[in-house]
N, C-alpha and C positions, 0 to 999 in steps of 0.2 A: 687221815686224821691221827695228831698224836695223842695217845693215851696223856691221861692227867690223873694226879692225884688230889684228894678232896680232903682239905686240910681246915679242923675248925679254928677259927681265931676269937669268937667271943661264944659265950653260953647263951646268949639270947639277943635278938633286935633291942631291947632296953639297954643292955649293957652297952652295944655299942654307941646307942645314942647318949649315952651318959657317959661315954669316954671320948668321942669325937664331937667336937664343938662344930656348930654350922659355920661353914666357911674356914673352917680349919682341918688339922691333920692329926694323924696318930700314929706314930712308928711301934711297928709289933715285928715279933720273929714268927715265920711259920713255917714249918720244917727249916731247913737250910737256908730259908731266904729271909733277908729285911724288907719289909714291905712298909708302904706309905698307905694307910687306909684315909683317904680324903671325903669329906664332904661339904657337898653344895646344896642350894635349894631344891636340883633335882634328885638328890640322893646320895650314896655311897659309892667309892670308887677304890680299887686295890690297883697300886703301881710299884713300881722297883722304887725303894726310898733314896738311892744314891743318883744325885744328879750328875750325868754324863760330861758336864764341862768342868767341874771341879771337886765333884765329890761329895757335896754338900749335903744333906738330908733334908729331902722334901719335906717331910713331918713337921721340920721347923719352918717352912713356909706358911701361904695362907692362898685360900681359893679366891677367885676373883668372880666379877659376875658375868665372864664370858665363859666360863667352864674350863678354866685354866687353874693348874697349881704353880705358885710362884715360888721359885728357887731362893731361899733365905739370903743368899751372899751374892749374886749378880744378877737377881730379878728374872732369870729365866723362864719364860712361860712354857706349861708341856700339859697338851690337852687333857684331861682326866679320863676322857673314854677312848682315846686313841693313842696316847702317850707321845702324841707328836710334838716337838719343839720348833725352834728356830735352826731348822739344818741337825738337829739332833733329836733323840727319841727315847723313851724310857718304855719298858715291856709295861703291859698291862695284864690283869688278869679277873677272870669273871669270879663276882661274889654270887653266894646263893645263902638265901633268908629263909631258914625254915623253923616248925616249932621246937625244933631240938639243937638251934644254934644258927650262927652265924660262918660259913665256910668260903674260903678263896679254893678256885682249883688251878693247881700249878702243874706245869710239865711234869710228866713222869719221867725221872731222870733214872739211870741204871743202877744207882746206889737204891732208890726206892722199890726196884725189882728184888734186891737181895737182902735188904734191911733185916727181915724176919730171921734170917740163918744168924745172925751175931746177936 
């Protein structure tokens, strides 16, 4: 199992609920990644923000009742839990919600290992 980096993205669950509308999404930066934080009736999900089809921001799309985020440009759906789309996929990342805030777990890169030195 690869190491992960824990990055805080919201100061609290309340902040996340206020910023991400039900069946909507919010674009955020976490470390060196741009993420789409999607919300549906089942919860919150973190995915890569860029649609692999044409590069649109998935955060400008919406969530449907089938647990998918819909790309705003060509309406390609991606499952918010698995990232699977129609022959394409986006990476998904686990979220941790604690009393200290909301965190996303990102794969640890070589940069993360040495960033404290610079």
